[in-house]
C-alpha positions in Angstrom: 182.9 4.3 -32.8 183.7 1.2 -31.2 187.5 2.1 -31.5 187.0 5.5 -30.0 184.9 3.6 -27.1 187.7 1.1 -26.7 190.4 4.0 -26.6 188.5 5.6 -23.6 188.4 2.3 -21.6 192.2 1.4 -22.1 192.6 5.0 -20.7 191.1 4.3 -17.6 191.7 0.4 -17.5 193.4 0.5 -14.2 190.0 1.2 -12.5 188.5 -2.2 -13.9 189.2 -6.0 -14.0 188.9 -7.8 -17.3 185.0 -7.9 -16.8 184.8 -4.5 -15.8 186.3 -3.3 -19.0 184.2 -5.2 -21.1 181.1 -4.2 -19.5 182.5 -0.5 -19.6 183.0 -0.7 -23.2 179.5 -2.2 -23.9 178.1 0.6 -21.8 180.1 3.1 -23.6 179.2 1.7 -27.0 175.6 1.5 -26.3 174.9 5.1 -24.8 176.8 6.6 -27.9 174.2 4.5 -29.9 171.5 5.9 -28.2 172.9 9.4 -28.0 172.9 9.1 -32.4 169.1 7.9 -32.1 170.0 4.5 -32.8 168.9 1.3 -30.1 171.3 0.8 -27.7 173.1 -2.8 -27.3 170.7 -5.5 -26.0 173.3 -6.6 -22.9 170.4 -9.7 -22.4 171.0 -10.9 -25.7 174.8 -11.2 -25.4 174.5 -13.8 -22.6 171.7 -15.8 -23.3 170.8 -18.5 -21.2 172.4 -22.0 -22.5 169.5 -24.5 -23.6 171.5 -27.1 -21.6 171.6 -25.0 -18.4 170.8 -27.3 -15.4 170.4 -25.6 -11.8 170.5 -28.7 -10.0 174.4 -29.2 -11.2 175.1 -25.6 -9.3 176.7 -25.5 -5.9 173.8 -23.8 -3.9 172.8 -23.9 -0.1 169.0 -23.9 -1.7 167.1 -25.8 -3.4 166.7 -23.9 -6.6 164.1 -25.8 -8.5 161.9 -25.9 -5.5 162.4 -22.4 -4.9 161.1 -21.7 -8.9 158.2 -23.9 -8.0 157.1 -21.5 -5.0 157.7 -18.3 -7.0 155.5 -19.6 -9.6 152.7 -19.8 -7.1 153.6 -16.4 -5.3 155.7 -14.1 -7.7 157.1 -11.7 -4.9 160.2 -12.1 -3.2 163.6 -10.2 -2.6 166.6 -12.7 -3.0 170.3 -12.1 -2.3 172.6 -14.5 -4.4 176.1 -14.0 -3.0 179.2 -16.1 -3.9 182.5 -16.3 -5.8 182.5 -14.8 -9.4 181.6 -17.3 -11.8 179.3 -19.7 -9.5 176.1 -19.2 -11.8 174.7 -16.4 -10.0 173.5 -14.0 -13.0 172.8 -17.7 -14.9 170.4 -18.2 -12.2 168.3 -15.1 -12.4 167.8 -15.4 -16.4 166.7 -19.0 -15.4 164.3 -18.2 -13.2 163.0 -15.6 -15.3 162.7 -18.0 -18.1 161.1 -20.5 -15.7 158.4 -18.0 -14.8 157.6 -17.0 -18.2 158.8 -13.3 -17.2 161.2 -10.6 -18.8 164.4 -10.3 -17.1 165.2 -6.7 -16.5 169.0 -6.7 -15.4 170.7 -3.9 -14.0 174.5 -3.3 -13.2 176.4 -0.4 -11.2 177.1 1.2 -14.3 173.7 1.4 -15.2 172.8 3.1 -12.2 175.5 4.8 -10.2 176.6 8.3 -10.9 178.4 11.0 -8.9 175.9 13.7 -9.6 173.8 14.3 -7.0 170.2 13.0 -7.3 171.3 11.0 -10.4 171.7 7.4 -9.0 168.5 7.9 -7.2 166.5 8.7 -10.1 168.0 5.7 -11.9 167.3 3.2 -9.1 163.7 4.4 -9.1 163.6 4.3 -12.8 164.7 0.7 -12.7 162.0 -0.6 -10.3 159.2 1.6 -12.0 160.4 0.0 -15.4 160.3 -3.7 -13.7 156.8 -2.9 -12.2 155.4 -1.8 -15.7 156.8 -4.5 -17.9 155.9 -7.1 -15.2 159.6 -8.2 -15.1 162.2 -9.8 -12.8 164.4 -7.1 -11.8 168.0 -8.2 -11.0 170.9 -6.2 -10.2 174.2 -7.3 -10.5 177.0 -5.8 -8.2 174.5 -5.1 -5.2 177.3 -4.1 -2.8 178.2 -1.3 -5.3 174.5 0.0 -4.1 174.3 -1.2 -0.8 177.6 -0.7 1.1 178.0 -0.2 4.7 176.8 3.4 5.6 179.1 3.7 8.1 181.7 3.7 5.8 180.4 6.2 3.4 182.7 9.1 2.4 180.1 11.0 0.2 176.5 11.7 1.0 175.3 10.5 -2.1 176.7 7.1 -1.0 174.2 7.1 1.9 171.1 8.7 0.1 171.7 5.9 -2.6 171.5 3.1 -0.2 168.3 4.7 1.4 166.5 5.2 -2.2 167.6 1.2 -2.7 166.1 0.3 0.6 162.8 2.3 -0.1 162.5 0.9 -3.6 163.2 -2.3 -2.2 160.4 -2.4 0.4 157.7 -1.1 -2.0 158.6 -3.6 -4.9 155.9 -6.5 -5.0 157.5 -8.7 -7.8 160.5 -10.9 -8.0 163.9 -8.9 -7.1 167.2 -10.5 -7.1 170.2 -9.0 -6.1 174.0 -10.8 -6.7 177.2 -9.8 -5.0 180.7 -11.3 -4.6 181.5 -9.5 -1.6 178.7 -10.1 0.7 180.7 -8.6 3.8 180.5 -5.2 2.1 176.6 -5.0 2.3 174.9 -2.3 4.7 173.4 -4.8 7.6 170.1 -3.1 7.3 169.9 -3.9 3.8 170.8 -7.4 4.3 167.6 -7.7 6.6 165.4 -7.0 3.8 165.9 -9.8 2.0 163.6 -12.7 2.5 166.4 -15.2 1.5 170.1 -15.3 1.1 171.7 -18.0 -1.2 175.3 -19.0 -1.4 176.6 -20.5 -4.6 179.9 -21.7 -4.0 182.7 -23.6 -6.2 181.8 -26.9 -7.6 182.4 -30.1 -5.4 183.8 -33.1 -7.1 180.8 -34.8 -8.1 179.5 -31.8 -9.6 182.5 -31.1 -11.5 182.7 -34.4 -13.1 178.9 -34.2 -14.3 179.7 -31.0 -15.7 182.9 -32.4 -17.5 180.9 -35.0 -18.8 178.0 -32.9 -20.2 180.2 -30.3 -21.4 182.4 -32.7 -23.6 179.4 -34.2 -24.9 178.0 -30.9 -26.0 181.9 -29.9 -27.6 181.6 -33.5 -29.6 184.5 -34.6 -27.6 185.7 -37.9 -26.7 184.1 -38.9 -23.1 186.4 -38.2 -20.1 188.2 -41.3 -18.9 189.0 -42.2 -15.4 192.2 -40.3 -15.2 190.8 -36.6 -16.6 187.5 -37.2 -14.1 190.1 -37.4 -11.2 191.6 -34.5 -12.5 188.6 -32.1 -12.5 187.4 -33.4 -9.3 190.5 -32.5 -7.5 189.8 -28.9 -8.4 189.1 -26.9 -5.4 188.1 -23.4 -7.4 186.2 -24.8 -10.1 183.1 -22.9 -11.4 180.7 -23.1 -14.1 181.9 -20.0 -15.4 185.2 -21.7 -16.2 183.6 -24.2 -18.1 181.7 -21.6 -20.1 185.1 -19.5 -20.7 186.8 -22.8 -22.3 183.5 -23.5 -24.4 183.6 -20.2 -26.0 187.4 -20.5 -26.5 186.5 -23.8 -28.0 184.9 -22.1 -31.1 188.0 -20.2 -32.2 190.9 -22.4 -30.9 189.2 -26.2 -30.6 190.3 -28.4 -28.1 191.5 -31.7 -29.5 190.2 -33.9 -26.5 188.9 -34.0 -23.3 192.1 -34.0 -21.4 193.4 -30.9 -23.3 190.0 -29.3 -21.8 191.0 -30.4 -18.4 193.9 -28.8 -18.9 192.3 -25.3 -19.7 190.6 -25.9 -16.4 193.4 -26.7 -14.7 195.1 -23.3 -15.7 191.5 -21.0 -15.0 191.8 -22.5 -11.3 195.6 -21.8 -11.0 195.1 -18.0 -11.8 192.4 -17.8 -9.4 195.1 -19.4 -6.8 197.6 -17.0 -7.8 195.4 -14.0 -7.6 194.0 -15.1 -3.9 197.6 -15.5 -2.8 198.5 -12.1 -4.2 195.5 -10.3 -2.5 196.9 -12.0 0.8 200.2 -10.9 0.6 199.1 -7.5 0.3 197.2 -8.1 3.2 
């Protein structure tokens, strides 16, 4: 079954980046299991919040701990988290749900969007109803897929999908979080519906150094030396997601020391610099 799902994803891989291909494979496998009468894959279980997660290290333009304390008193808010990939937006949603003692209902574009008339609107309505029924924190990833500027819509279902999302947001009394890497693509009317918009940015020098020190301890590597701390402080495009990716790599190709771990971080950032340059050239 997984082999068949993988072959489908390979056939359409040009439509996705690596992360999108992984989500498509998970979605196809889950739907096939459900069609056969088995439980679908639990997307949340695949991305559990690390026990060492600390929002204080994230480079956000709001006090995240203070925000959580406020929401503990009044559990009603519409938040938009935006910024580059890997900066901790989805992890913050999981942390906040845990902090508030609420179940997390996480949805992505592949869960809700359909080209068939009326299907997207039904899926959107069902997600909000489920969150209300379960008392869950509702988080929608890739919100730009749902709330694109209506003046650029090419199909009627794109407009009706935006309208349905706005209507459901207005009527939802719980905690709703939307995340996006493409803030500029979101409909202006939709942005006004959010109570707070929080930017998650690349790590600053001190945050990068602190995260390296913590990660080396967790991976049982020698503490970083001054030269390694200086190297990581110079990385301008570093994100928590880069540390997480290397921590996963360490499980099957262990790093021999902190210097090698920093080599990996430099490689991750170099890939992002190359991608940005390529996009700029094409533009």
